[in-house]
N, C-alpha and C positions, 0 to 999 in steps of 0.2 A: 314463565318469564316471571322473575321478580322484581319487586317492584320494594323500594324504600319508603315507608314514611317518618315524617316526625311526628311525635307526642312531646307536646309543653307541660311539666308537672309545674304547675304552681298553684299547688294547694301547699305548700310550706309559707311559699311567701302573702302570701290572702291570711294563711294562719297567723304567720305573724304578725302582717299587721293588722288586726282585728285582736291581737294582744297590745301591740304598741294604743291601742284609740282607748281601748278599756282605762289602758296606762292613765292614758291622756283627763278621759273625765273623771278618772278616779281622782286624779291632782286634781285638776281642776274643781271639783266639788269640795275636795277638801281644803285649802284651798279659800273657795266663797262659804266656807262652813270652817275655822276653824276650830273651832272647841265641839264641832261634833263625836258620839260616841259611833263606834262601830255598829251598836245593834240601832242606833237611829238611822241610819244609811243603809241599812240591812230593811229598814220598814220603809223605803222613798221608793214609791213606782215611778215615781220617773225615769231613775236611774234605770229600771230594769225595762221601759220600753229608748229609750237611749243605747240599751245591751241588741236590742232587737235590729234595732234602727242602723247599727254597726254592723252587725251580721248580714242585712238585706244587701246595705253596701258590698258589701265586698265580694256581695254571689255575682260568678258570672254570667256573663249575657251573650254573648255568643254562645253560637249552639255545635262550635267545631270544640272550645276551649271544654262546655258543659261534656259534651262526651270523650276528649282526651281523656280526662279528669276519670269522668265516670269509669273506663275503660283500665285505666290505675288502681283503683280506689273506688271498683264496684259495693264488693262486701261489707263498706264502712260507714256508706253511704248507705245501701239498704238496714243495715243493722238498726238506723241513726233515725231514717224515717219510718221504720218501725217502734222503733221506744219512743218516736212524738208524736206514733196516734191519726194519722195524717187520711189514712187512707188509704186508696186503689191507687195502683198504679198506669193505669186503663182512661189512656189522652188522646184520644183522638186526633181532636182539633190542634193542637198547642202539642206534640210531640216530646217536647226537649222541655213543660215545666215539671212535670213530678220531677225530673232527675234534678232540675235545679231549686227547687223545695228541697229535695234530701237535703243536699249540696248546702242552702243555706239552714236548713235547721245543723248540720254539720256544726259551722262554722259561730252560731248560736251558743251551742253548747261549748266552744273554744270559748266566746265571748263570756259563759256564765263560769267557768271552773277556774278563767285570768278573774274576774272579779270576788270568785272565790276566796280568791292566793288572796286575793291585795284588803280582804278582809280580813282575814285571820288571823295577817302579820301586822293590819293593823292592834285588832286587839289583842295581840301577844306585846304591842310595843304602850297599847294603854297599861298593858298590867303589870310590866313595873315602875 
């Protein structure tokens, strides 16, 4: 018997949503603080809390989506989780929680990278 299954790859969409939300956060911060320097932005811990929140809100909730993404991106997520140092993948009570955490870590890294790119662009603009 042959069976066909559908796997929905939502990672690119989720990653783009994270980038868009980081850009909106950055733009809102600049409009609220028009004379702020890039260095001062880098020191604002509330922005890093917001990056974590953005990643958390974009992490999938449903087991099937988590499983689909892991089927497609297992190596990337495992590497990200290892780099985050969050510990064991043994999760008997909640079988997908460590996988969701790995996806969240990946999305947080995207948020931090996008934020870093925006900071660099602002530094270049301020140095002109």
